[in-house]
C-alpha positions in Angstrom: 20.1 23.1 16.0 17.8 20.4 14.5 15.9 23.0 12.5 19.3 24.4 11.1 20.2 20.9 10.1 16.9 20.1 8.4 17.0 23.5 6.4 20.7 22.7 5.4 19.6 19.2 4.3 16.9 20.6 1.9 19.2 23.3 0.7 21.7 20.6 -0.4 19.0 18.8 -2.3 18.0 21.8 -4.1 21.6 22.6 -5.0 21.9 18.9 -6.3 18.7 18.8 -8.4 20.1 20.6 -11.6 22.4 17.6 -11.9 19.7 15.1 -12.5 17.1 14.8 -15.2 13.7 14.8 -13.4 10.0 14.9 -14.0 7.1 15.0 -11.7 3.4 14.3 -12.0 0.3 12.5 -10.8 -1.2 9.0 -11.4 -4.4 7.1 -10.7 -4.4 3.4 -10.0 -6.7 0.4 -9.8 -6.1 -3.3 -9.2 -7.4 -6.6 -7.9 -5.7 -9.1 -5.6 -5.9 -11.9 -3.1 -4.6 -12.3 0.4 -4.0 -15.8 1.8 -4.0 -15.5 5.6 -1.7 -18.1 7.2 -2.0 -20.4 10.3 0.8 -21.9 12.1 0.4 -25.8 12.2 1.2 -27.7 15.3 3.6 -25.0 16.7 6.1 -25.9 14.0 7.6 -24.0 11.2 4.9 -25.2 8.8 2.0 -22.9 7.8 -1.3 -23.5 5.9 -3.8 -21.1 4.4 -6.5 -20.4 7.1 -8.7 -18.2 4.9 -8.4 -16.0 1.8 -9.7 -12.5 1.1 -10.1 -10.8 -2.3 -9.4 -7.0 -2.7 -10.4 -4.4 -5.2 -7.9 -1.4 -5.1 -8.4 2.2 -6.2 -6.5 5.5 -5.5 -3.7 7.7 -6.7 -0.7 9.9 -5.8 2.5 11.7 -6.9 5.0 10.3 -9.3 8.7 11.4 -9.5 10.7 10.1 -12.3 14.5 10.6 -12.7 17.2 9.1 -14.8 19.5 9.4 -17.7 18.0 8.7 -21.1 21.3 8.0 -22.7 21.9 5.2 -20.3 18.5 3.7 -20.8 17.5 3.7 -17.1 14.8 5.8 -15.1 13.8 5.5 -11.5 10.1 5.8 -10.9 9.2 6.8 -7.3 5.5 6.9 -6.2 3.8 8.1 -3.1 0.0 7.6 -2.8 -3.2 6.6 -1.0 -5.3 3.6 -2.0 -8.7 2.5 -0.8 -9.5 -1.2 -0.7 -12.8 -3.1 -0.8 -12.6 -6.7 0.5 -14.6 -9.5 -0.6 -15.1 -13.2 0.6 -13.0 -12.7 3.8 -13.6 -13.8 7.3 -13.5 -10.2 8.7 -15.4 -7.1 7.6 -13.7 -3.8 7.3 -14.7 -0.1 6.8 -12.6 2.6 5.3 -9.6 0.3 4.6 -6.8 2.3 3.1 -3.1 2.1 2.5 -0.5 4.9 2.5 2.3 3.8 0.2 5.7 4.5 -1.2 6.8 2.4 -4.0 9.8 2.4 -6.4 10.3 0.9 -9.9 13.7 0.5 -11.4 12.8 1.0 -15.0 15.0 -0.1 -17.8 14.4 1.0 -21.3 13.8 -2.0 -23.6 12.6 -0.3 -26.9 11.4 3.0 -28.1 11.9 6.2 -30.1 12.3 9.9 -29.5 8.6 10.0 -28.6 7.9 6.5 -27.1 9.8 4.7 -24.4 9.0 1.2 -23.3 10.5 0.1 -20.0 10.4 -2.9 -17.7 11.9 -3.4 -14.1 11.6 -4.6 -10.6 9.4 -3.0 -8.0 9.8 -2.5 -4.3 7.7 -0.8 -1.7 6.2 -0.3 1.7 2.4 0.0 2.5 1.0 1.1 5.9 -2.5 -0.3 6.3 -5.3 1.0 8.5 -9.1 0.4 8.7 -12.1 -0.3 11.0 -12.8 -4.0 11.6 -16.1 -5.4 12.7 -15.6 -7.2 16.1 -16.9 -7.5 19.6 -15.7 -6.2 23.0 -15.0 -9.8 23.9 -12.3 -10.1 21.2 -10.7 -6.7 22.2 -10.9 -6.5 25.9 -8.7 -8.2 28.5 -10.3 -10.7 30.9 -9.8 -8.3 33.7 -11.8 -5.6 31.9 -14.6 -8.0 31.0 -14.8 -9.3 34.5 -15.0 -5.7 36.0 -17.7 -4.7 33.6 -19.7 -7.8 34.4 -19.4 -7.1 38.1 -20.7 -3.5 37.6 -23.6 -4.9 35.6 -24.8 -7.6 38.2 -28.1 -6.0 38.4 -28.5 -6.2 34.6 -26.5 -9.5 33.9 -28.3 -10.2 30.5 -27.5 -6.8 29.2 -23.9 -7.0 30.4 -23.4 -10.4 28.6 -24.9 -8.9 25.4 -22.9 -5.8 25.7 -19.5 -7.7 25.8 -20.1 -10.8 23.8 -22.7 -10.0 21.2 -22.8 -6.3 20.5 -20.8 -5.5 17.4 -18.4 -2.6 17.4 -15.9 -1.1 14.9 -12.3 -1.1 16.0 -9.4 0.7 14.2 -6.6 -1.7 13.3 -3.4 -1.2 11.6 -0.9 -3.3 9.6 1.7 -3.4 6.9 2.2 -4.8 3.4 5.8 -5.1 1.9 5.5 -5.9 -1.8 8.1 -6.8 -4.4 7.3 -7.4 -8.0 7.6 -6.6 -11.6 6.3 -3.6 -13.6 6.2 -2.7 -17.2 4.9 0.5 -19.1 5.3 3.1 -21.7 5.9 6.9 -21.6 4.5 8.9 -24.5 5.9 12.4 -24.9 3.2 15.0 -25.5 5.5 17.9 -26.0 8.9 19.2 -24.8 7.9 19.0 -21.1 5.0 16.6 -20.7 4.3 12.9 -21.2 1.5 10.4 -20.8 2.6 7.4 -18.6 1.0 3.9 -18.5 2.1 1.2 -16.1 1.0 -2.3 -15.2 2.5 -5.0 -13.0 2.3 -7.7 -10.5 3.4 -7.5 -6.8 3.3 -9.8 -3.9 4.7 -10.0 -0.4 4.2 -10.2 3.4 0.8 -8.8 4.5 -0.2 -8.1 8.1 -3.7 -7.1 9.2 -4.9 -8.7 12.3 -3.2 -11.9 11.0 -0.2 -12.5 8.9 -0.4 -13.7 5.3 0.8 -13.3 1.7 -0.7 -10.8 -0.7 -0.9 -11.3 -4.6 -2.2 -8.5 -6.7 -2.1 -7.1 -10.3 -2.5 -3.4 -11.0 -2.6 -0.6 -13.7 -1.5 3.0 -13.4 -2.2 5.9 -15.7 -0.9 9.5 -15.3 1.0 12.5 -16.6 4.6 13.6 -16.0 5.7 17.2 -16.3 9.1 18.9 -16.4 12.3 17.6 -17.8 11.8 14.0 -18.8 
């Protein structure tokens, strides 16, 4: 029954698609930002910046653009993967990536038949994952540490080193929920293709081991094919 429902859902989508103007394509992206990790002060509702981390972003993905040109509004929906290199942070990461969906509500502000300048608000959700440099002492419960030390009584020094000092890489996960503003231009290359350039600023709640606020600027470049 569930399979029938899913097939019916996609069948309805395909029937509805001719009613909308739509283009699809790919984009590449890069950016730079800063995360302020926050710390609760005195168990009250006040927070202060505990430490900050800078991030260099790179990646790409798929772009769907739909809308009605006569009304001056297009919807830009992106799905992508981005890698991140962190600097100046308290924690070290390996293979830090984000899987994202992001939508820009793009309103035309100027243009001609070939060029379209637009601007609009941005909203998205990013799922974060990476390997963090830590120790077993930070990750294990006290019961597990005590049982491991009990087993290592004949080699107590090794057991203490193994738990408290030996560095390990542990996978962690988090989320980034951005809002922001984006602007850009679409340049028609023919009847069914266009070059698209986009830049913007986004910020929002960020959680990876600790909670904080992320601020970042970015640029995108890509191509759109189909009816645009």
